[in-house]
Each structure stands twice: as structure tokens, then as C-alpha cells.
C-alpha positions in Angstrom: -75.3 41.5 201.7 -72.5 42.6 203.5 -68.8 42.3 201.7 -66.2 40.2 203.1 -63.3 41.2 205.5 -59.8 41.2 204.0 -58.0 37.9 204.5 -56.3 37.3 207.7 -52.4 37.9 207.4 -50.4 34.7 208.6 -49.0 34.6 211.9 -45.2 34.0 212.5 -44.1 30.3 212.4 -42.1 29.5 215.4 -39.8 26.4 217.0 -38.2 26.2 220.2 -35.2 23.7 219.5 -33.5 24.1 223.1 -31.7 26.5 224.0 -33.0 28.6 220.7 -35.9 29.8 219.8 -36.7 30.1 215.8 -39.1 32.5 214.4 -40.2 34.2 211.3 -42.1 33.5 208.0 -41.2 31.9 204.9 -43.5 31.3 201.8 -42.0 30.6 198.4 -42.2 33.8 196.1 -43.7 35.9 198.5 -41.6 36.6 201.6 -38.5 35.1 203.7 -37.4 36.5 207.0 -36.3 34.5 209.9 -34.5 35.5 213.4 -32.8 33.8 216.1 -33.2 35.9 219.7 -30.7 34.3 221.6 -28.4 35.0 219.1 -29.3 38.4 217.9 -29.2 37.1 214.5 -31.8 37.4 211.5 -31.6 35.8 208.0 -33.3 37.8 205.1 -35.6 40.7 205.2 -38.4 39.6 202.7 -40.9 41.2 205.1 -40.4 42.7 208.3 -42.5 41.9 211.1 -42.1 44.0 214.4 -40.3 40.6 216.1 -37.6 41.0 213.4 -36.8 44.3 214.5 -34.8 43.4 217.6 -32.3 41.1 215.6 -29.2 43.3 215.6 -27.4 41.3 212.8 -29.0 40.7 209.8 -27.5 38.2 207.2 -28.9 38.5 203.7 -28.5 35.1 201.3 -29.4 36.8 197.9 -31.1 40.1 196.1 -34.2 38.3 195.2 -37.2 40.7 196.2 -38.8 37.9 198.5 -35.7 37.9 200.6 -34.7 41.5 200.9 -37.7 43.3 199.9 -38.3 44.9 203.3 -34.4 45.7 203.9 -34.7 49.5 203.9 -38.1 49.7 206.5 -36.2 47.3 208.6 -32.9 49.7 208.7 -35.5 52.9 209.2 -37.5 51.1 211.8 -34.6 49.8 214.2 -33.2 53.6 214.1 -37.2 55.2 214.6 -37.7 52.5 217.8 -34.2 53.8 219.1 -32.3 50.4 218.7 -29.0 51.2 216.7 -27.7 50.9 213.5 -28.7 47.9 211.7 -25.7 45.6 211.0 -26.1 44.1 207.3 -23.8 41.1 206.6 -23.8 39.8 203.0 -21.8 38.1 199.9 -19.0 41.2 198.9 -20.4 40.4 195.5 -23.9 41.9 196.2 -22.6 44.5 198.9 -22.4 47.0 195.9 -26.0 46.7 194.6 -27.0 46.8 198.0 -25.9 50.1 198.8 -27.1 51.7 195.4 -30.7 50.5 196.6 -30.3 52.1 200.0 -29.1 55.3 198.4 -32.0 55.2 196.4 -34.3 55.8 199.5 -32.0 58.9 200.7 -33.3 60.5 197.3 -36.7 59.3 197.7 -36.9 60.2 201.6 -34.9 63.2 202.0 -33.1 61.6 204.5 -30.3 59.1 205.1 -31.0 55.8 207.3 -27.7 55.1 209.0 -26.7 51.4 208.9 -23.6 49.2 208.7 -23.1 47.0 205.2 -20.4 44.4 206.4 -19.2 42.6 203.1 -18.1 39.4 203.7 -15.8 37.0 201.5 -16.4 33.0 201.7 -15.4 31.9 205.1 -14.5 35.3 206.8 -15.7 35.1 210.2 -17.7 37.6 211.9 -18.4 37.8 215.6 -22.0 38.6 216.5 -21.7 37.9 220.0 -19.0 37.0 222.5 -17.1 33.8 220.8 -20.2 33.5 218.4 -18.8 33.2 215.0 -20.6 33.8 211.7 -19.4 32.9 208.5 -20.8 32.9 204.9 -20.4 30.2 202.2 -21.3 30.3 198.5 -24.5 28.2 197.2 -25.9 27.5 193.6 -28.8 29.7 193.1 -30.1 32.4 189.8 -28.0 34.9 191.5 -25.2 35.2 193.6 -26.3 33.7 196.6 -24.5 32.9 200.4 -25.4 30.3 202.9 -24.0 31.0 206.5 -23.1 28.9 209.3 -22.7 29.7 213.0 -20.2 28.3 215.3 -19.2 28.8 218.8 -15.7 29.2 219.6 -14.1 27.2 222.8 -10.7 26.5 224.2 -10.1 23.4 226.0 -6.9 22.2 228.5 -4.5 20.3 226.0 -4.2 16.7 227.0 -1.1 16.7 227.9 -1.6 19.1 230.7 -5.0 17.3 232.2 -3.5 16.1 235.3 -1.3 19.1 236.3 -2.1 21.2 239.5 -3.0 24.7 239.1 0.4 26.0 240.2 2.0 24.2 237.5 -0.3 25.2 234.8 0.0 29.0 235.9 3.9 28.7 235.8 3.3 27.2 232.3 1.2 29.9 231.3 3.9 32.5 232.2 6.6 30.8 230.3 4.5 31.3 227.3 4.0 27.9 226.7 0.0 27.3 225.2 -1.9 24.9 227.1 -5.2 25.2 225.9 -6.5 24.5 222.2 -9.2 26.1 220.1 -11.9 24.6 218.7 -15.6 25.3 217.3 -18.6 23.7 217.6 -20.8 24.1 215.1 -24.2 25.5 216.1 -26.7 26.6 213.0 -26.4 26.4 209.3 -28.7 28.1 206.7 -28.5 27.3 203.3 -31.0 30.2 201.8 -32.4 29.5 198.0 -29.9 26.9 196.9 -29.5 23.6 194.4 -28.2 20.9 195.7 -24.4 20.7 195.3 -20.9 19.5 197.7 -21.6 23.2 199.6 -24.4 21.2 201.3 -22.1 18.6 202.9 -19.1 20.8 204.2 -18.2 20.0 207.5 -19.5 22.9 209.6 -22.9 22.5 207.5 -23.2 18.9 208.1 -22.4 18.8 211.7 -24.6 21.8 212.8 -26.9 21.2 215.7 -29.8 23.1 213.8 -30.1 23.2 209.9 -32.3 25.8 208.3 -32.9 25.0 205.0 -35.7 25.6 201.8 -37.4 23.0 199.9 -39.5 24.2 197.6 -40.7 21.2 195.2 -42.6 18.5 196.7 -44.6 16.7 193.5 -42.4 13.9 192.4 -42.9 15.3 188.8 -41.5 18.6 189.9 -37.9 17.6 189.6 -37.0 19.4 186.6 -38.9 22.6 188.1 -36.9 22.9 191.0 -33.8 22.3 188.7 -34.8 24.9 186.4 -35.4 27.5 189.4 -32.0 26.2 191.3 -34.0 25.1 194.3 -34.2 21.7 196.6 -36.9 18.8 196.1 -37.8 16.5 198.6 -35.7 14.1 197.0 -32.5 15.8 197.7 -33.6 16.6 201.2 -34.1 12.9 201.7 -30.5 12.1 200.4 -28.9 15.1 202.1 -31.1 13.7 205.8 -28.5 10.6 205.4 -25.6 12.7 206.0 -26.6 15.2 208.2 -26.0 15.2 211.9 -28.4 17.9 212.7 -30.6 17.3 215.9 -33.2 19.1 213.8 -33.7 20.0 210.1 -36.1 22.8 209.9 -37.6 23.4 206.3 -39.0 27.0 205.0 -39.8 28.2 201.5 -42.8 25.7 200.8 -45.4 27.4 198.6 -48.9 28.4 199.2 -49.3 25.3 196.6 -48.5 22.9 199.0 -50.5 21.6 201.9 -47.9 21.3 204.7 -49.8 17.6 205.6 -49.1 16.3 202.4 -45.1 18.1 202.5 -44.7 16.1 205.8 -46.0 12.6 204.2 -43.9 13.0 201.5 -40.5 13.3 203.8 -41.7 10.3 205.4 -42.2 8.4 202.4 -38.9 9.3 200.8 -36.6 9.3 203.4 -38.4 6.8 206.2 -39.8 7.7 209.5 -36.8 7.5 211.4 -34.9 10.4 209.7 -38.3 12.5 209.1 -39.2 12.6 212.6 -35.8 15.0 212.6 -37.3 17.3 210.2 -39.8 20.3 211.4 -41.8 23.0 209.0 -41.3 26.3 210.4 -45.1 27.2 209.0 -46.6 24.1 210.4 -48.6 26.0 213.2 -50.7 23.3 214.4 -47.9 20.7 215.1 -45.4 23.6 216.2 -48.0 24.6 218.8 -48.4 21.5 220.2 -45.0 20.5 220.5 -44.0 23.9 222.3 -47.2 23.1 224.9 -45.7 19.8 225.3 -42.6 21.2 226.0 -44.0 23.8 229.0 -45.7 20.8 230.2 -42.0 18.6 230.6 -40.3 21.6 231.7 -43.1 22.1 234.8 -43.1 18.6 235.5 -39.0 18.7 235.7 -39.4 21.5 238.2 -41.8 20.0 240.6 -39.5 16.7 240.3 -36.5 18.8 241.5 -35.7 18.5 245.1 -36.5 21.3 247.2 -33.7 22.3 249.9 -34.8 21.4 253.5 -36.0 24.1 255.2 -33.4 26.4 257.5 -34.1 25.8 261.5 -36.7 28.0 263.0 -33.9 29.8 265.8 -34.5 28.9 269.0 -36.4 32.2 270.8 -34.4 34.0 273.5 -34.2 32.4 277.0 -36.7 34.0 279.8 -35.5 36.5 282.1 -35.4 35.0 285.6 -38.3 36.6 287.9 
């Protein structure tokens, strides 16, 4: 009798929440890595699938091995593939330890992999793309930990100047009058591993369009286990959902012991069907595939319904010369 082949590796989880793609893998205690290619941004690097390499900025939430174990490989492969230096954003409290870890590879490899380490204080902004800003905030876990928010900075004409003609606006601007106001639109919030707390209801988290959060425990009698490990329980998620204004809450960090169908049933039980419709599981392959296929069909149908421009009239033939 032939021996069995090795177990198949998991595919990447994938969701499309317009206009953003979110992909990666996240299994509690094993590996978490996420990417948002439209923002050129990744979160955590417990493993490093090839798709993660194209993310230039990598925001690290904390130092547990399942969230940081592939960091050196990520930096090395980006250089090897000609993608330039990785930009590593992290809580300033863990930056020295990350630097020491990377120095260890210099001794092992007898070569130095360039990378840019960017320690952040809570609330300190970092521009990851034009007018797109990332900030960190402290969370509560068993080691120093950060969550992150991403917002888009925009400017708008002040209300008192809305009815003025362009010539007058130009004149005011030349005189040094501030005619616009700046504001930010919260796009993303990513909590990393955390216990529930006030940091989850801060305005830029509560109002983010898309929230990515861990939920590790789903059984009713596992609330104490969640508290000991400083993780989120499904009951915490249900309570949080009542104040979140997001379009989508994407849950990650589900363990292998939890069946996704059971997890979906539990979120509907504790939060109600209406709020549960906001919730997606990154590693729910079947549902997410069906959802994306429906999005493709809807996009194609919309394209067919779009009015087509009338064809240009054919030019008349040139007159025939007289006989």
C-alpha cells in the first residue's frame, strides 16, 4: 500500500470589499499575514506567501511568532526579487527587539539585508501613499501590541466660500486667506490580537469603512480562556458590532478547532441576523468565492446596461468627377 501524500497547504483567504482587496492567511497560533494591495500595505508576517512580497509597507502588531516569524524572509525576498527595501512599521516599544532579531540573521547569513525600520508612537502619522495615512494605537495583549488605522486626507472648500466665483477664490488665496478645510475619512482599522477595551471604540476605529479584527473563541464556555489569553470572544464581537459603523467587519485568527459554519452560526445567534450580515470570515473559502463570483456577474450586468455612445456618422463619399 502506497503512503499518503503530504497534507495540502491552505490557500489564501480573499475578500473584495470595493474598492479594496483583502487577502492573506490567519489561523490562531500558526500564522497571520494580510495584504491590501490597493494601499501597498500589509499587516503582520507570521508566514510569507509570494503574494505578500508586493506590499511595500508592513505594519507589525506585536512580537508573537505567528505574527512576525517570516519577517526576515520577507525582507530578504523583496531584495532578492528586486522590489527594494521593505518598510517595517511597528510600535516603538518593540523596535529594538526587531532590530536585534534582524541582526542575528547577519551573523547567520554573513550578509546584510537592507530594510527600513520605522518605529511609531501612538497616534504618530505615516504617509503610505499620497494622502493616505497610517497611525498606530495601543491595544491590550500579553505583550506590547498595536492596532492600526488607515485614513484618507481630503480638503474641502469652507462653507462660507461655496458661492464665490473662481476669480474671487483665487484672490482670497493670493491674500493668504485659508479657504479650505482638511478632514480625514477613516478607511481601515486592524486590531491585531487584543482583549476588548476602550481602544476598540475610539472614533477612527468605530467609523472605519472596513474593520479587520481577531476572534479566537466561539464556544459559550470559553470566555475565561479568551480573557486569560487576552483575545476576543464572539460575545465581545457582538457587543462591539452595536457601535461599529463599518460596511464590513472581517474576522481573522480563527483556530483550526473552530468550524467556520459553527462560527457563522454563533455570530448570528449573539448579534442577530441584521448585524451578522456585516461580518465576513477571511478563511471562509466557499462563501467568499461565491460572493466574488456574484460580484463579477453584477459588474458584467452593469456593463451591459451602460448606454453605448451613438456611432459616428459615416462620412459621405467624395463627389464623382464630371464626365
